[in-house]
N, CA, C and O atoms as a Maestro MAE file, in Angstrom:
{
 s_m_m2io_version
 :::
 2.0.0
}

f_m_ct {
 s_m_title
 :::
 protein
 m_atom[316] {
  # First column is atom index #
  i_m_mmod_type
  r_m_x_coord
  r_m_y_coord
  r_m_z_coord
  i_m_residue_number
  s_m_chain_name
  s_m_pdb_residue_name
  s_m_pdb_atom_name
  i_m_atomic_number
  :::
  1 25 -34.028 -134.838 -136.265 1 A "ALA " " N  " 7
  2 3 -32.737 -135.401 -136.642 1 A "ALA " " CA " 6
  3 2 -32.798 -136.911 -136.465 1 A "ALA " " C  " 6
  4 15 -33.433 -137.415 -135.538 1 A "ALA " " O  " 8
  5 25 -32.139 -137.619 -137.356 2 A "LEU " " N  " 7
  6 3 -32.022 -139.074 -137.302 2 A "LEU " " CA " 6
  7 2 -30.601 -139.408 -136.882 2 A "LEU " " C  " 6
  8 15 -29.644 -138.911 -137.476 2 A "LEU " " O  " 8
  9 25 -30.456 -140.249 -135.859 3 A "VAL " " N  " 7
  10 3 -29.142 -140.647 -135.365 3 A "VAL " " CA " 6
  11 2 -28.967 -142.137 -135.618 3 A "VAL " " C  " 6
  12 15 -29.863 -142.925 -135.316 3 A "VAL " " O  " 8
  13 25 -27.818 -142.533 -136.171 4 A "SER " " N  " 7
  14 3 -27.537 -143.953 -136.373 4 A "SER " " CA " 6
  15 2 -26.137 -144.275 -135.873 4 A "SER " " C  " 6
  16 15 -25.237 -143.435 -135.901 4 A "SER " " O  " 8
  17 25 -25.977 -145.513 -135.416 5 A "VAL " " N  " 7
  18 3 -24.694 -146.008 -134.919 5 A "VAL " " CA " 6
  19 2 -24.407 -147.300 -135.665 5 A "VAL " " C  " 6
  20 15 -25.287 -148.150 -135.800 5 A "VAL " " O  " 8
  21 25 -23.175 -147.453 -136.150 6 A "GLU " " N  " 7
  22 3 -22.820 -148.629 -136.938 6 A "GLU " " CA " 6
  23 2 -21.409 -149.075 -136.588 6 A "GLU " " C  " 6
  24 15 -20.494 -148.258 -136.493 6 A "GLU " " O  " 8
  25 25 -21.243 -150.383 -136.398 7 A "LEU " " N  " 7
  26 3 -19.914 -150.960 -136.274 7 A "LEU " " CA " 6
  27 2 -19.484 -151.304 -137.685 7 A "LEU " " C  " 6
  28 15 -20.086 -152.173 -138.316 7 A "LEU " " O  " 8
  29 25 -18.450 -150.637 -138.197 8 A "VAL " " N  " 7
  30 3 -18.036 -150.796 -139.591 8 A "VAL " " CA " 6
  31 2 -17.251 -152.102 -139.720 8 A "VAL " " C  " 6
  32 15 -16.164 -152.228 -139.156 8 A "VAL " " O  " 8
  33 25 -17.799 -153.084 -140.466 9 A "PRO " " N  " 7
  34 3 -17.109 -154.362 -140.621 9 A "PRO " " CA " 6
  35 2 -15.989 -154.272 -141.650 9 A "PRO " " C  " 6
  36 15 -15.846 -153.266 -142.344 9 A "PRO " " O  " 8
  37 25 -15.213 -155.317 -141.735 10 A "GLY " " N  " 7
  38 3 -14.177 -155.370 -142.763 10 A "GLY " " CA " 6
  39 2 -12.789 -155.417 -142.179 10 A "GLY " " C  " 6
  40 15 -12.587 -155.796 -141.025 10 A "GLY " " O  " 8
  41 25 -11.851 -155.030 -142.991 11 A "ALA " " N  " 7
  42 3 -10.443 -155.088 -142.606 11 A "ALA " " CA " 6
  43 2 -10.147 -154.127 -141.463 11 A "ALA " " C  " 6
  44 15 -10.867 -153.156 -141.232 11 A "ALA " " O  " 8
  45 25 -9.063 -154.432 -140.758 12 A "ALA " " N  " 7
  46 3 -8.646 -153.576 -139.653 12 A "ALA " " CA " 6
  47 2 -8.266 -152.207 -140.195 12 A "ALA " " C  " 6
  48 15 -7.829 -152.140 -141.344 12 A "ALA " " O  " 8
  49 25 -8.393 -151.152 -139.484 13 A "PRO " " N  " 7
  50 3 -8.890 -151.155 -138.119 13 A "PRO " " CA " 6
  51 2 -10.417 -151.151 -138.075 13 A "PRO " " C  " 6
  52 15 -11.080 -150.592 -138.949 13 A "PRO " " O  " 8
  53 25 -10.953 -151.786 -137.038 14 A "ARG " " N  " 7
  54 3 -12.404 -151.755 -136.843 14 A "ARG " " CA " 6
  55 2 -12.786 -150.354 -136.392 14 A "ARG " " C  " 6
  56 15 -12.037 -149.695 -135.670 14 A "ARG " " O  " 8
  57 25 -13.955 -149.909 -136.824 15 A "ARG " " N  " 7
  58 3 -14.378 -148.543 -136.511 15 A "ARG " " CA " 6
  59 2 -15.829 -148.526 -136.041 15 A "ARG " " C  " 6
  60 15 -16.652 -149.335 -136.469 15 A "ARG " " O  " 8
  61 25 -16.113 -147.593 -135.162 16 A "LEU " " N  " 7
  62 3 -17.474 -147.280 -134.768 16 A "LEU " " CA " 6
  63 2 -17.827 -145.975 -135.449 16 A "LEU " " C  " 6
  64 15 -17.110 -144.984 -135.312 16 A "LEU " " O  " 8
  65 25 -18.941 -145.969 -136.193 17 A "ARG " " N  " 7
  66 3 -19.352 -144.777 -136.945 17 A "ARG " " CA " 6
  67 2 -20.671 -144.271 -136.375 17 A "ARG " " C  " 6
  68 15 -21.618 -145.039 -136.199 17 A "ARG " " O  " 8
  69 25 -20.724 -142.983 -136.090 18 A "LEU " " N  " 7
  70 3 -21.937 -142.311 -135.637 18 A "LEU " " CA " 6
  71 2 -22.357 -141.324 -136.711 18 A "LEU " " C  " 6
  72 15 -21.518 -140.624 -137.278 18 A "LEU " " O  " 8
  73 25 -23.656 -141.266 -136.994 19 A "GLU " " N  " 7
  74 3 -24.175 -140.307 -137.974 19 A "GLU " " CA " 6
  75 2 -25.374 -139.579 -137.395 19 A "GLU " " C  " 6
  76 15 -26.198 -140.163 -136.692 19 A "GLU " " O  " 8
  77 25 -25.454 -138.309 -137.700 20 A "VAL " " N  " 7
  78 3 -26.630 -137.502 -137.390 20 A "VAL " " CA " 6
  79 2 -27.087 -136.887 -138.700 20 A "VAL " " C  " 6
  80 15 -26.319 -136.217 -139.388 20 A "VAL " " O  " 8
  81 25 -28.342 -137.123 -139.034 21 A "GLU " " N  " 7
  82 3 -28.895 -136.637 -140.299 21 A "GLU " " CA " 6
  83 2 -30.023 -135.654 -140.007 21 A "GLU " " C  " 6
  84 15 -30.842 -135.884 -139.118 21 A "GLU " " O  " 8
  85 25 -30.058 -134.561 -140.759 22 A "ASP " " N  " 7
  86 3 -31.162 -133.613 -140.617 22 A "ASP " " CA " 6
  87 2 -31.579 -133.092 -141.987 22 A "ASP " " C  " 6
  88 15 -30.944 -133.392 -142.998 22 A "ASP " " O  " 8
  89 25 -32.638 -132.318 -142.006 23 A "ARG " " N  " 7
  90 3 -33.189 -131.804 -143.264 23 A "ARG " " CA " 6
  91 2 -32.778 -130.366 -143.553 23 A "ARG " " C  " 6
  92 15 -33.241 -129.771 -144.526 23 A "ARG " " O  " 8
  93 25 -31.926 -129.815 -142.729 24 A "SER " " N  " 7
  94 3 -31.501 -128.428 -142.918 24 A "SER " " CA " 6
  95 2 -30.552 -128.319 -144.105 24 A "SER " " C  " 6
  96 15 -29.695 -129.178 -144.308 24 A "SER " " O  " 8
  97 25 -30.713 -127.262 -144.883 25 A "SER " " N  " 7
  98 3 -29.800 -127.019 -146.002 25 A "SER " " CA " 6
  99 2 -28.543 -126.271 -145.546 25 A "SER " " C  " 6
  100 15 -27.600 -126.103 -146.319 25 A "SER " " O  " 8
  101 25 -28.538 -125.829 -144.301 26 A "GLN " " N  " 7
  102 3 -27.388 -125.093 -143.770 26 A "GLN " " CA " 6
  103 2 -26.256 -126.069 -143.441 26 A "GLN " " C  " 6
  104 15 -26.451 -127.019 -142.683 26 A "GLN " " O  " 8
  105 25 -25.079 -125.829 -144.011 27 A "TRP " " N  " 7
  106 3 -23.931 -126.707 -143.825 27 A "TRP " " CA " 6
  107 2 -23.289 -126.443 -142.470 27 A "TRP " " C  " 6
  108 15 -23.235 -125.289 -142.045 27 A "TRP " " O  " 8
  109 25 -22.795 -127.476 -141.767 28 A "PRO " " N  " 7
  110 3 -22.164 -127.249 -140.465 28 A "PRO " " CA " 6
  111 2 -20.863 -126.455 -140.616 28 A "PRO " " C  " 6
  112 15 -20.182 -126.544 -141.638 28 A "PRO " " O  " 8
  113 25 -20.537 -125.689 -139.592 29 A "ARG " " N  " 7
  114 3 -19.286 -124.938 -139.615 29 A "ARG " " CA " 6
  115 2 -18.731 -124.860 -138.200 29 A "ARG " " C  " 6
  116 15 -19.475 -124.805 -137.222 29 A "ARG " " O  " 8
  117 25 -17.421 -124.858 -138.118 30 A "ARG " " N  " 7
  118 3 -16.766 -124.719 -136.820 30 A "ARG " " CA " 6
  119 2 -16.939 -123.293 -136.330 30 A "ARG " " C  " 6
  120 15 -16.864 -122.336 -137.100 30 A "ARG " " O  " 8
  121 25 -17.167 -123.178 -135.053 31 A "ARG " " N  " 7
  122 3 -17.267 -121.857 -134.432 31 A "ARG " " CA " 6
  123 2 -16.132 -121.703 -133.434 31 A "ARG " " C  " 6
  124 15 -15.464 -122.673 -133.075 31 A "ARG " " O  " 8
  125 25 -15.930 -120.505 -133.006 32 A "HIS " " N  " 7
  126 3 -14.912 -120.208 -132.002 32 A "HIS " " CA " 6
  127 2 -15.595 -119.452 -130.866 32 A "HIS " " C  " 6
  128 15 -15.476 -118.232 -130.760 32 A "HIS " " O  " 8
  129 25 -16.321 -120.199 -130.007 33 A "PRO " " N  " 7
  130 3 -17.092 -119.546 -128.948 33 A "PRO " " CA " 6
  131 2 -16.192 -118.967 -127.861 33 A "PRO " " C  " 6
  132 15 -15.094 -119.460 -127.602 33 A "PRO " " O  " 8
  133 25 -16.682 -117.932 -127.249 34 A "GLY " " N  " 7
  134 3 -15.970 -117.346 -126.116 34 A "GLY " " CA " 6
  135 2 -16.091 -118.239 -124.893 34 A "GLY " " C  " 6
  136 15 -16.865 -119.196 -124.890 34 A "GLY " " O  " 8
  137 25 -15.337 -117.931 -123.870 35 A "GLU " " N  " 7
  138 3 -15.324 -118.745 -122.654 35 A "GLU " " CA " 6
  139 2 -16.689 -118.854 -121.996 35 A "GLU " " C  " 6
  140 15 -16.998 -119.881 -121.393 35 A "GLU " " O  " 8
  141 25 -17.500 -117.829 -122.097 36 A "THR " " N  " 7
  142 3 -18.798 -117.846 -121.423 36 A "THR " " CA " 6
  143 2 -19.943 -118.260 -122.343 36 A "THR " " C  " 6
  144 15 -21.095 -118.297 -121.908 36 A "THR " " O  " 8
  145 25 -19.650 -118.569 -123.597 37 A "ALA " " N  " 7
  146 3 -20.700 -118.982 -124.536 37 A "ALA " " CA " 6
  147 2 -21.314 -120.303 -124.080 37 A "ALA " " C  " 6
  148 15 -20.620 -121.173 -123.553 37 A "ALA " " O  " 8
  149 25 -22.615 -120.441 -124.288 38 A "THR " " N  " 7
  150 3 -23.320 -121.658 -123.886 38 A "THR " " CA " 6
  151 2 -23.581 -122.593 -125.058 38 A "THR " " C  " 6
  152 15 -24.243 -123.616 -124.886 38 A "THR " " O  " 8
  153 25 -23.080 -122.269 -126.240 39 A "SER " " N  " 7
  154 3 -23.248 -123.143 -127.408 39 A "SER " " CA " 6
  155 2 -22.089 -122.909 -128.373 39 A "SER " " C  " 6
  156 15 -21.250 -122.033 -128.163 39 A "SER " " O  " 8
  157 25 -22.066 -123.722 -129.447 40 A "GLY " " N  " 7
  158 3 -21.069 -123.513 -130.488 40 A "GLY " " CA " 6
  159 2 -19.831 -124.380 -130.388 40 A "GLY " " C  " 6
  160 15 -18.842 -124.130 -131.076 40 A "GLY " " O  " 8
  161 25 -19.873 -125.406 -129.533 41 A "ARG " " N  " 7
  162 3 -18.689 -126.252 -129.358 41 A "ARG " " CA " 6
  163 2 -18.829 -127.645 -129.964 41 A "ARG " " C  " 6
  164 15 -17.904 -128.451 -129.861 41 A "ARG " " O  " 8
  165 25 -19.947 -127.943 -130.584 42 A "GLY " " N  " 7
  166 3 -20.223 -129.291 -131.080 42 A "GLY " " CA " 6
  167 2 -19.161 -129.849 -132.006 42 A "GLY " " C  " 6
  168 15 -18.616 -130.920 -131.740 42 A "GLY " " O  " 8
  169 25 -18.855 -129.146 -133.088 43 A "LEU " " N  " 7
  170 3 -17.860 -129.654 -134.040 43 A "LEU " " CA " 6
  171 2 -16.454 -129.661 -133.450 43 A "LEU " " C  " 6
  172 15 -15.642 -130.518 -133.799 43 A "LEU " " O  " 8
  173 25 -16.161 -128.725 -132.569 44 A "LEU " " N  " 7
  174 3 -14.852 -128.732 -131.911 44 A "LEU " " CA " 6
  175 2 -14.680 -130.003 -131.084 44 A "LEU " " C  " 6
  176 15 -13.601 -130.594 -131.070 44 A "LEU " " O  " 8
  177 25 -15.748 -130.426 -130.390 45 A "LEU " " N  " 7
  178 3 -15.694 -131.656 -129.604 45 A "LEU " " CA " 6
  179 2 -15.586 -132.883 -130.496 45 A "LEU " " C  " 6
  180 15 -14.798 -133.788 -130.222 45 A "LEU " " O  " 8
  181 25 -16.378 -132.915 -131.564 46 A "VAL " " N  " 7
  182 3 -16.321 -134.042 -132.502 46 A "VAL " " CA " 6
  183 2 -14.913 -134.167 -133.070 46 A "VAL " " C  " 6
  184 15 -14.367 -135.268 -133.132 46 A "VAL " " O  " 8
  185 25 -14.330 -133.067 -133.480 47 A "GLU " " N  " 7
  186 3 -12.980 -133.077 -134.051 47 A "GLU " " CA " 6
  187 2 -11.939 -133.529 -133.029 47 A "GLU " " C  " 6
  188 15 -11.011 -134.261 -133.371 47 A "GLU " " O  " 8
  189 25 -12.088 -133.102 -131.789 48 A "ALA " " N  " 7
  190 3 -11.110 -133.439 -130.755 48 A "ALA " " CA " 6
  191 2 -11.201 -134.900 -130.317 48 A "ALA " " C  " 6
  192 15 -10.183 -135.509 -129.987 48 A "ALA " " O  " 8
  193 25 -12.409 -135.471 -130.312 49 A "LEU " " N  " 7
  194 3 -12.596 -136.807 -129.754 49 A "LEU " " CA " 6
  195 2 -12.588 -137.933 -130.779 49 A "LEU " " C  " 6
  196 15 -12.260 -139.069 -130.436 49 A "LEU " " O  " 8
  197 25 -12.939 -137.645 -132.021 50 A "SER " " N  " 7
  198 3 -13.035 -138.712 -133.027 50 A "SER " " CA " 6
  199 2 -11.724 -138.848 -133.805 50 A "SER " " C  " 6
  200 15 -10.867 -137.965 -133.777 50 A "SER " " O  " 8
  201 25 -11.598 -139.978 -134.496 51 A "ASP " " N  " 7
  202 3 -10.418 -140.193 -135.334 51 A "ASP " " CA " 6
  203 2 -10.566 -139.527 -136.691 51 A "ASP " " C  " 6
  204 15 -9.573 -139.130 -137.301 51 A "ASP " " O  " 8
  205 25 -11.793 -139.403 -137.165 52 A "ARG " " N  " 7
  206 3 -12.067 -138.646 -138.390 52 A "ARG " " CA " 6
  207 2 -13.549 -138.323 -138.424 52 A "ARG " " C  " 6
  208 15 -14.362 -138.992 -137.787 52 A "ARG " " O  " 8
  209 25 -13.887 -137.280 -139.182 53 A "TRP " " N  " 7
  210 3 -15.281 -136.873 -139.285 53 A "TRP " " CA " 6
  211 2 -15.494 -136.159 -140.603 53 A "TRP " " C  " 6
  212 15 -14.541 -135.780 -141.283 53 A "TRP " " O  " 8
  213 25 -16.770 -135.978 -140.959 54 A "GLY " " N  " 7
  214 3 -17.088 -135.267 -142.182 54 A "GLY " " CA " 6
  215 2 -18.581 -135.041 -142.302 54 A "GLY " " C  " 6
  216 15 -19.353 -135.399 -141.412 54 A "GLY " " O  " 8
  217 25 -18.974 -134.449 -143.405 55 A "ALA " " N  " 7
  218 3 -20.383 -134.188 -143.692 55 A "ALA " " CA " 6
  219 2 -20.622 -134.498 -145.158 55 A "ALA " " C  " 6
  220 15 -19.726 -134.347 -145.988 55 A "ALA " " O  " 8
  221 25 -21.835 -134.931 -145.472 56 A "GLU " " N  " 7
  222 3 -22.184 -135.236 -146.857 56 A "GLU " " CA " 6
  223 2 -23.653 -134.942 -147.092 56 A "GLU " " C  " 6
  224 15 -24.460 -135.043 -146.168 56 A "GLU " " O  " 8
  225 25 -24.010 -134.581 -148.315 57 A "PRO " " N  " 7
  226 3 -25.412 -134.321 -148.628 57 A "PRO " " CA " 6
  227 2 -26.237 -135.596 -148.504 57 A "PRO " " C  " 6
  228 15 -25.769 -136.681 -148.848 57 A "PRO " " O  " 8
  229 25 -27.464 -135.463 -148.012 58 A "ARG " " N  " 7
  230 3 -28.409 -136.572 -147.919 58 A "ARG " " CA " 6
  231 2 -29.795 -136.054 -148.262 58 A "ARG " " C  " 6
  232 15 -30.374 -135.280 -147.500 58 A "ARG " " O  " 8
  233 25 -30.325 -136.468 -149.383 59 A "GLY " " N  " 7
  234 3 -31.660 -136.020 -149.769 59 A "GLY " " CA " 6
  235 2 -31.728 -134.511 -149.792 59 A "GLY " " C  " 6
  236 15 -30.936 -133.855 -150.469 59 A "GLY " " O  " 8
  237 25 -32.681 -133.956 -149.048 60 A "SER " " N  " 7
  238 3 -32.831 -132.501 -149.001 60 A "SER " " CA " 6
  239 2 -32.021 -131.874 -147.873 60 A "SER " " C  " 6
  240 15 -32.095 -130.664 -147.657 60 A "SER " " O  " 8
  241 25 -31.244 -132.687 -147.147 61 A "GLY " " N  " 7
  242 3 -30.458 -132.170 -146.028 61 A "GLY " " CA " 6
  243 2 -29.019 -132.645 -146.081 61 A "GLY " " C  " 6
  244 15 -28.367 -132.595 -147.124 61 A "GLY " " O  " 8
  245 25 -28.532 -133.112 -144.922 62 A "LYS " " N  " 7
  246 3 -27.137 -133.538 -144.825 62 A "LYS " " CA " 6
  247 2 -26.989 -134.552 -143.701 62 A "LYS " " C  " 6
  248 15 -27.876 -134.706 -142.861 62 A "LYS " " O  " 8
  249 25 -25.861 -135.234 -143.701 63 A "ALA " " N  " 7
  250 3 -25.485 -136.123 -142.604 63 A "ALA " " CA " 6
  251 2 -24.100 -135.711 -142.124 63 A "ALA " " C  " 6
  252 15 -23.189 -135.514 -142.928 63 A "ALA " " O  " 8
  253 25 -23.950 -135.587 -140.841 64 A "LEU " " N  " 7
  254 3 -22.657 -135.337 -140.217 64 A "LEU " " CA " 6
  255 2 -22.250 -136.644 -139.557 64 A "LEU " " C  " 6
  256 15 -23.043 -137.230 -138.820 64 A "LEU " " O  " 8
  257 25 -21.030 -137.116 -139.805 65 A "TRP " " N  " 7
  258 3 -20.595 -138.399 -139.276 65 A "TRP " " CA " 6
  259 2 -19.232 -138.263 -138.610 65 A "TRP " " C  " 6
  260 15 -18.469 -137.342 -138.900 65 A "TRP " " O  " 8
  261 25 -18.946 -139.200 -137.714 66 A "CYS " " N  " 7
  262 3 -17.615 -139.300 -137.125 66 A "CYS " " CA " 6
  263 2 -17.313 -140.770 -136.888 66 A "CYS " " C  " 6
  264 15 -18.222 -141.584 -136.723 66 A "CYS " " O  " 8
  265 25 -16.026 -141.100 -136.874 67 A "GLU " " N  " 7
  266 3 -15.603 -142.477 -136.672 67 A "GLU " " CA " 6
  267 2 -14.548 -142.553 -135.572 67 A "GLU " " C  " 6
  268 15 -13.715 -141.662 -135.404 67 A "GLU " " O  " 8
  269 25 -14.623 -143.657 -134.831 68 A "PHE " " N  " 7
  270 3 -13.676 -143.949 -133.767 68 A "PHE " " CA " 6
  271 2 -13.030 -145.292 -134.077 68 A "PHE " " C  " 6
  272 15 -13.740 -146.280 -134.266 68 A "PHE " " O  " 8
  273 25 -11.707 -145.354 -134.133 69 A "VAL " " N  " 7
  274 3 -11.002 -146.616 -134.345 69 A "VAL " " CA " 6
  275 2 -11.078 -147.412 -133.047 69 A "VAL " " C  " 6
  276 15 -10.781 -146.898 -131.969 69 A "VAL " " O  " 8
  277 25 -11.487 -148.687 -133.171 70 A "LEU " " N  " 7
  278 3 -11.627 -149.553 -132.004 70 A "LEU " " CA " 6
  279 2 -10.372 -150.396 -131.819 70 A "LEU " " C  " 6
  280 15 -9.741 -150.795 -132.798 70 A "LEU " " O  " 8
  281 25 -10.011 -150.669 -130.576 71 A "PRO " " N  " 7
  282 3 -8.848 -151.527 -130.340 71 A "PRO " " CA " 6
  283 2 -9.136 -152.946 -130.825 71 A "PRO " " C  " 6
  284 15 -10.291 -153.370 -130.869 71 A "PRO " " O  " 8
  285 25 -8.079 -153.682 -131.192 72 A "ASP " " N  " 7
  286 3 -8.251 -155.067 -131.623 72 A "ASP " " CA " 6
  287 2 -8.849 -155.926 -130.525 72 A "ASP " " C  " 6
  288 15 -9.630 -156.835 -130.805 72 A "ASP " " O  " 8
  289 25 -8.494 -155.650 -129.283 73 A "ASP " " N  " 7
  290 3 -8.975 -156.421 -128.138 73 A "ASP " " CA " 6
  291 2 -9.615 -155.459 -127.142 73 A "ASP " " C  " 6
  292 15 -8.962 -155.039 -126.187 73 A "ASP " " O  " 8
  293 25 -10.900 -155.099 -127.353 74 A "PRO " " N  " 7
  294 3 -11.518 -154.065 -126.523 74 A "PRO " " CA " 6
  295 2 -11.628 -154.437 -125.053 74 A "PRO " " C  " 6
  296 15 -11.709 -153.551 -124.203 74 A "PRO " " O  " 8
  297 25 -11.634 -155.741 -124.729 75 A "ILE " " N  " 7
  298 3 -11.776 -156.155 -123.336 75 A "ILE " " CA " 6
  299 2 -10.418 -156.231 -122.645 75 A "ILE " " C  " 6
  300 15 -10.335 -156.136 -121.420 75 A "ILE " " O  " 8
  301 25 -9.371 -156.398 -123.418 76 A "GLY " " N  " 7
  302 3 -8.028 -156.436 -122.853 76 A "GLY " " CA " 6
  303 2 -7.626 -157.793 -122.306 76 A "GLY " " C  " 6
  304 15 -6.805 -157.879 -121.393 76 A "GLY " " O  " 8
  305 25 -8.204 -158.862 -122.864 77 A "ASN " " N  " 7
  306 3 -7.883 -160.188 -122.342 77 A "ASN " " CA " 6
  307 2 -6.834 -160.916 -123.177 77 A "ASN " " C  " 6
  308 15 -6.566 -162.092 -122.929 77 A "ASN " " O  " 8
  309 25 -6.238 -160.249 -124.154 78 A "GLY " " N  " 7
  310 3 -5.181 -160.850 -124.947 78 A "GLY " " CA " 6
  311 2 -5.647 -161.870 -125.962 78 A "GLY " " C  " 6
  312 15 -4.825 -162.595 -126.522 78 A "GLY " " O  " 8
  313 25 -6.939 -161.947 -126.216 79 A "ALA " " N  " 7
  314 3 -7.475 -162.942 -127.165 79 A "ALA " " CA " 6
  315 2 -7.253 -162.516 -128.588 79 A "ALA " " C  " 6
  316 15 -7.639 -163.230 -129.513 79 A "ALA " " O  " 8
  :::
 }
 m_bond[315] {
  # First column is bond index #
  i_m_from
  i_m_to
  i_m_order
  :::
  1 1 2 1
  2 2 3 1
  3 3 4 2
  4 3 5 1
  5 5 6 1
  6 6 7 1
  7 7 8 2
  8 7 9 1
  9 9 10 1
  10 10 11 1
  11 11 12 2
  12 11 13 1
  13 13 14 1
  14 14 15 1
  15 15 16 2
  16 15 17 1
  17 17 18 1
  18 18 19 1
  19 19 20 2
  20 19 21 1
  21 21 22 1
  22 22 23 1
  23 23 24 2
  24 23 25 1
  25 25 26 1
  26 26 27 1
  27 27 28 2
  28 27 29 1
  29 29 30 1
  30 30 31 1
  31 31 32 2
  32 31 33 1
  33 33 34 1
  34 34 35 1
  35 35 36 2
  36 35 37 1
  37 37 38 1
  38 38 39 1
  39 39 40 2
  40 39 41 1
  41 41 42 1
  42 42 43 1
  43 43 44 2
  44 43 45 1
  45 45 46 1
  46 46 47 1
  47 47 48 2
  48 47 49 1
  49 49 50 1
  50 50 51 1
  51 51 52 2
  52 51 53 1
  53 53 54 1
  54 54 55 1
  55 55 56 2
  56 55 57 1
  57 57 58 1
  58 58 59 1
  59 59 60 2
  60 59 61 1
  61 61 62 1
  62 62 63 1
  63 63 64 2
  64 63 65 1
  65 65 66 1
  66 66 67 1
  67 67 68 2
  68 67 69 1
  69 69 70 1
  70 70 71 1
  71 71 72 2
  72 71 73 1
  73 73 74 1
  74 74 75 1
  75 75 76 2
  76 75 77 1
  77 77 78 1
  78 78 79 1
  79 79 80 2
  80 79 81 1
  81 81 82 1
  82 82 83 1
  83 83 84 2
  84 83 85 1
  85 85 86 1
  86 86 87 1
  87 87 88 2
  88 87 89 1
  89 89 90 1
  90 90 91 1
  91 91 92 2
  92 91 93 1
  93 93 94 1
  94 94 95 1
  95 95 96 2
  96 95 97 1
  97 97 98 1
  98 98 99 1
  99 99 100 2
  100 99 101 1
  101 101 102 1
  102 102 103 1
  103 103 104 2
  104 103 105 1
  105 105 106 1
  106 106 107 1
  107 107 108 2
  108 107 109 1
  109 109 110 1
  110 110 111 1
  111 111 112 2
  112 111 113 1
  113 113 114 1
  114 114 115 1
  115 115 116 2
  116 115 117 1
  117 117 118 1
  118 118 119 1
  119 119 120 2
  120 119 121 1
  121 121 122 1
  122 122 123 1
  123 123 124 2
  124 123 125 1
  125 125 126 1
  126 126 127 1
  127 127 128 2
  128 127 129 1
  129 129 130 1
  130 130 131 1
  131 131 132 2
  132 131 133 1
  133 133 134 1
  134 134 135 1
  135 135 136 2
  136 135 137 1
  137 137 138 1
  138 138 139 1
  139 139 140 2
  140 139 141 1
  141 141 142 1
  142 142 143 1
  143 143 144 2
  144 143 145 1
  145 145 146 1
  146 146 147 1
  147 147 148 2
  148 147 149 1
  149 149 150 1
  150 150 151 1
  151 151 152 2
  152 151 153 1
  153 153 154 1
  154 154 155 1
  155 155 156 2
  156 155 157 1
  157 157 158 1
  158 158 159 1
  159 159 160 2
  160 159 161 1
  161 161 162 1
  162 162 163 1
  163 163 164 2
  164 163 165 1
  165 165 166 1
  166 166 167 1
  167 167 168 2
  168 167 169 1
  169 169 170 1
  170 170 171 1
  171 171 172 2
  172 171 173 1
  173 173 174 1
  174 174 175 1
  175 175 176 2
  176 175 177 1
  177 177 178 1
  178 178 179 1
  179 179 180 2
  180 179 181 1
  181 181 182 1
  182 182 183 1
  183 183 184 2
  184 183 185 1
  185 185 186 1
  186 186 187 1
  187 187 188 2
  188 187 189 1
  189 189 190 1
  190 190 191 1
  191 191 192 2
  192 191 193 1
  193 193 194 1
  194 194 195 1
  195 195 196 2
  196 195 197 1
  197 197 198 1
  198 198 199 1
  199 199 200 2
  200 199 201 1
  201 201 202 1
  202 202 203 1
  203 203 204 2
  204 203 205 1
  205 205 206 1
  206 206 207 1
  207 207 208 2
  208 207 209 1
  209 209 210 1
  210 210 211 1
  211 211 212 2
  212 211 213 1
  213 213 214 1
  214 214 215 1
  215 215 216 2
  216 215 217 1
  217 217 218 1
  218 218 219 1
  219 219 220 2
  220 219 221 1
  221 221 222 1
  222 222 223 1
  223 223 224 2
  224 223 225 1
  225 225 226 1
  226 226 227 1
  227 227 228 2
  228 227 229 1
  229 229 230 1
  230 230 231 1
  231 231 232 2
  232 231 233 1
  233 233 234 1
  234 234 235 1
  235 235 236 2
  236 235 237 1
  237 237 238 1
  238 238 239 1
  239 239 240 2
  240 239 241 1
  241 241 242 1
  242 242 243 1
  243 243 244 2
  244 243 245 1
  245 245 246 1
  246 246 247 1
  247 247 248 2
  248 247 249 1
  249 249 250 1
  250 250 251 1
  251 251 252 2
  252 251 253 1
  253 253 254 1
  254 254 255 1
  255 255 256 2
  256 255 257 1
  257 257 258 1
  258 258 259 1
  259 259 260 2
  260 259 261 1
  261 261 262 1
  262 262 263 1
  263 263 264 2
  264 263 265 1
  265 265 266 1
  266 266 267 1
  267 267 268 2
  268 267 269 1
  269 269 270 1
  270 270 271 1
  271 271 272 2
  272 271 273 1
  273 273 274 1
  274 274 275 1
  275 275 276 2
  276 275 277 1
  277 277 278 1
  278 278 279 1
  279 279 280 2
  280 279 281 1
  281 281 282 1
  282 282 283 1
  283 283 284 2
  284 283 285 1
  285 285 286 1
  286 286 287 1
  287 287 288 2
  288 287 289 1
  289 289 290 1
  290 290 291 1
  291 291 292 2
  292 291 293 1
  293 293 294 1
  294 294 295 1
  295 295 296 2
  296 295 297 1
  297 297 298 1
  298 298 299 1
  299 299 300 2
  300 299 301 1
  301 301 302 1
  302 302 303 1
  303 303 304 2
  304 303 305 1
  305 305 306 1
  306 306 307 1
  307 307 308 2
  308 307 309 1
  309 309 310 1
  310 310 311 1
  311 311 312 2
  312 311 313 1
  313 313 314 1
  314 314 315 1
  315 315 316 2
  :::
 }
}
């Protein structure tokens, strides 16, 4: 898997974008794991923590991405 991180430039809001790319033809899907399951929570966590996410075809595989909106003043100094 290839992982990339990008600060998306341009108009507000500023965003941090994370992408994971793989060569699998299998499309990601949300699961509903039981309380004792040791896997199957990845997309649930991405959906809960990110501001938006999605998947798109890439070459012979796919890329799964998520974005986080960044505050205008990440340090909090009022600048």
